[in-house]
C-alpha positions in Angstrom: 0.0 0.0 0.0 1.5 3.3 -1.1 1.6 6.1 1.6 0.9 9.7 0.7 3.0 12.5 2.0 0.9 14.3 4.6 3.2 17.3 5.1 3.0 20.2 2.8 5.2 23.2 2.8 3.2 26.4 2.3 4.5 29.8 1.8 3.8 32.4 4.5 3.5 36.1 4.2 6.9 37.6 4.8 6.9 41.3 3.8 10.5 42.5 3.8 12.9 44.4 1.6 15.8 42.5 0.3 18.5 42.3 -2.3 19.3 39.7 -5.0 22.9 39.2 -6.0 23.4 37.4 -9.4 26.2 35.0 -8.7 28.1 35.2 -12.1 27.9 39.0 -12.5 27.7 40.3 -8.9 24.8 42.5 -10.2 22.5 43.7 -7.3 18.7 43.9 -7.6 16.7 45.5 -4.8 13.4 43.7 -4.3 10.4 43.4 -2.0 9.7 39.9 -0.6 6.0 38.9 -0.6 6.1 35.4 0.8 8.6 32.7 1.8 9.0 29.0 2.6 12.0 26.8 3.2 11.9 25.9 -0.5 11.4 29.3 -2.1 10.5 32.9 -2.0 8.1 35.1 -4.0 9.3 38.6 -4.6 8.4 41.7 -6.6 10.9 43.8 -8.5 10.9 47.2 -10.2 9.9 47.6 -13.9 13.5 48.3 -14.9 14.7 45.1 -13.5 17.0 43.0 -15.7 16.0 39.5 -17.0 17.5 37.1 -14.5 15.4 34.1 -15.4 17.4 30.9 -14.8 20.2 32.7 -13.0 22.0 31.4 -9.9 21.4 34.0 -7.2 21.8 34.7 -3.5 18.8 36.5 -2.0 19.2 38.3 1.3 16.4 39.7 3.4 16.0 41.0 7.0 16.5 37.6 8.6 17.4 35.1 6.0 19.8 34.3 3.2 19.1 31.8 0.4 21.1 30.4 -2.5 18.5 29.9 -5.3 17.5 29.8 -8.9 15.1 32.3 -10.5 12.4 29.9 -11.9 9.7 32.5 -12.9 9.7 36.1 -13.9 6.3 37.4 -14.7 5.6 41.0 -15.9 2.7 42.6 -14.2 0.2 45.2 -15.7 2.0 48.1 -13.9 5.4 47.0 -15.5 6.8 45.5 -12.3 7.8 41.8 -12.1 6.9 39.0 -9.8 9.8 36.6 -9.4 9.6 33.0 -8.3 12.7 31.9 -6.4 13.5 28.2 -5.8 16.0 27.3 -3.1 19.2 25.4 -3.8 21.6 23.7 -1.4 24.7 25.8 -0.7 27.8 24.6 -2.3 31.2 24.8 -0.6 32.3 27.5 -3.1 29.2 29.7 -2.4 29.6 29.3 1.3 33.3 30.2 1.1 32.5 33.3 -1.0 29.9 34.4 1.6 32.2 33.9 4.6 35.0 35.7 2.8 32.8 38.6 1.9 31.4 38.8 5.4 34.9 38.6 6.9 36.2 41.4 4.6 33.2 43.6 5.4 33.7 43.1 9.2 37.4 43.7 8.9 36.9 47.0 6.9 34.3 48.1 9.5 36.7 47.5 12.4 39.4 49.5 10.6 37.0 52.4 10.4 36.4 52.5 14.1 
């Protein structure tokens, strides 16, 4: 007898500002998060946002950071975009980049004190 998965992962409302960093270009895109789950995030972006469909990104908000793929980029009537973000597992390279970047920032901030 086949068992069905009972658990479902739903997105919850998570209104927050954030930034997307495109991994291969280091381009930054400022966004507004609409909802989140452990597996993905829904965000809105300005009308002048670049096409990042299929790109590897790192998304950072008030209280979370996620390595992800952009799996949907839908243009809205007002010209803005709704992006669908699907989580990926962090690779050692990505984690090392993040730790190096954080360490450099903290070191520079300490030098300014």
